[in-house]
N, C-alpha and C positions, 0 to 999 in steps of 0.2 A: 668310656671314661665317665667318671661322675662329674656332674656340673653342667652337662648339656641337656637341653630339652629333648623331648621325643621327636623322633623324625616323622615326616608325614605319613610313612607306611605304618609306623606304630600307632599313630593316631587313628588311622583308617581301620586298623584291626580292632581298636578298643571303642570305636564308634558304635553306639547302640543302633538297633534296627529302627526303620521308620515307624513301625507300629508301637514300639516302646516309647519313642519320643513323643508321638501323638498322645498316647495314654497319659504320660507324665504331664504334658502341657494342659490337657483337659482337666486333670485332677487339680493342678495348681491354680488354674483360672477359676474352677468351681469353688475352691476353698477361699479364694480371695473375694469372690463375689458374695458368697453366703456369710462371710464374716464381716461384710461391709467395709472391706479394706483393712480391718485390724490385723489380718494374717497376710497381708501383702509382703511382708518381709520374708515369708517362706519362699515365694517365687524369686525374690531378689537374692536370697542366699543360694538357691540352686543355680542361678545365673552366674554369680560371682565364683562359685566353685568350678563351674564349667569353663568359663572364659579366663579366669585367673588374671583378670586385668585390674589394676588399682582403681580405675574409675568406677567399676562395678561394685568394688568393696566400699568405696565412699558413698555411692548411691544407696547401698544396703544400710549404711549407718543413718543416712538421711531419712529413709523410709521407716526405719525403726523409731527414730525420734518423732516423726509425724504420727506414727501409729500410737506411740505412748502419749503424745499430746492430745490426740483425738480421744483416746480412752479416758484420759483425765477430764477432758471436756464433757464427755457424756456422763461420767460420774458426778460432775458438778452441776448438772442440769437438775431441776426438780422432777420428782417422780410423776407428777401429774402434767400431762401435755398442755393442759389449759393455762398453767402457770408460766409456761415458757413464752418469751417474747418472739415476735415474728423474726427479728433479727438474729436471735439465737438459732431458730429452726433453719432459717435460710443459710446461715454460716455453716451449720453442721451438715446440711445436705450438700452444699458446694464442696465442703472439705471431703466428704465421702466420695462424691462423684469424681473430683479431680484426682484423688488417690487411686481410685479404681482404674480410671482411664489411663493415668500415667504409668502405674505398675504393670498393668496387663499389656498395654501397647509396647512399652519398652522391653518387657521380658520376651514377648513373642518375637518381636523384630530382631532383637540381638541374638537370641538363641538360634533362630532359623538361619540367620546370616552366618553365624559361626559355624554351624554344621555344613552349610552349603560351601563355604570356603575350604573346609577340610576335605570335602569330597572332590572339589576341583583341583586341590593340590595333589591328591593321591592318584588322579586319573592320568594315564599315559597320554602323550601328545597325539593328536589325531593323525598327523602326517609328518614324516621324517623326510627332509629334502635329501637327494643324493649327494654324495661327497664331491663328485666331479660331474656336474650336469653337462650334457651335450651341448656344444655351442649352437647358437641359432644361425640360420643361413647368412644373415647379415653380419654376424661376428666372425665367420670364418676368414681365413687368410686368402687372398686372391689366388695364390698357387693352388690351394686346396680346392677352391671353387672351380678352377680351370681343369684340374685333374678329374674331379667328379664329372664335369661336363664332357670330357673326352671319354670317360668310361661309359657314360650314357650313350654316346654317339657310336661307339664301337659295336657292330652287330654281333650278337651272341650266337654261337653255333647251335643248330637244332639237332639234338641227338637222335631224333626220329627220322631224319632224312636219309635216303639211300645213296650211298657214295657210288657214283657211276665211274667206270674206268676211263682214262683218257683215251681219245680216239687215236687209232694207229695211223702213223703218217703214210700217205699214198706216194708211190714213186713218181718222181718228177717226169713230165712228158719229154723233156730233153734227153733224159737218160734212155727212154724207150726208143726214141728216134735214133740215137747213137748205136744202140745194140742191133736195131733193124738194119742200119746202114752197113755195119760190120758183117752181118750175116749175108747180106746181098753181095757184098764184095767177095766173101769167102765162096759163095756159091758160083759166082762168075769165074773166080780163079779155078775152081774144080772143073767147071765145064771146059775152060780153055785148056787145062791139062789133059783132059780126056780127048779133046779134039787133036791136040798135038800128038798124042800117043797113037791115035788111030791113023794119022797121016804118015807116020813113019812105017 
């Protein structure tokens, strides 16, 4: 829809490369210094176009007024430097130095900060927290803690151990004695029958 500003992703795609930004800054600072501040409005115009803030547009107008006043002051001074008073020379020097320092410092600071904020807005978050983090040990329910404790206490079967068959039960000694007694009785009965048969 029309009327909405560019998204951070669109701003990141339209952002110049660091080499281009550095070149533009060097050129504007050099032009401002070589012109003794008379072309400082060029750097401020570039800054107002980049940031699009009302304050930078107002400062652009202020710098242009100061440049025009400085230019008029230089034209009003005599051509011969010996005819200029010390106060006029000092005022012109302070005017030029203040204009140079103010324009260059403000331009570099605001533009570097502007592009740094665009880069930070377009970068993804470094870490995304999980939707449902696991509860810490001291946050678990007592029943859950007891269940975990029981699971740790239960011995886990070792799959590598050899399963030995259970031992076969041995017959009880009482059973052997009973069978032996019955066999003795049977043998005595047979001997007795044999004797009776022979006596007849």
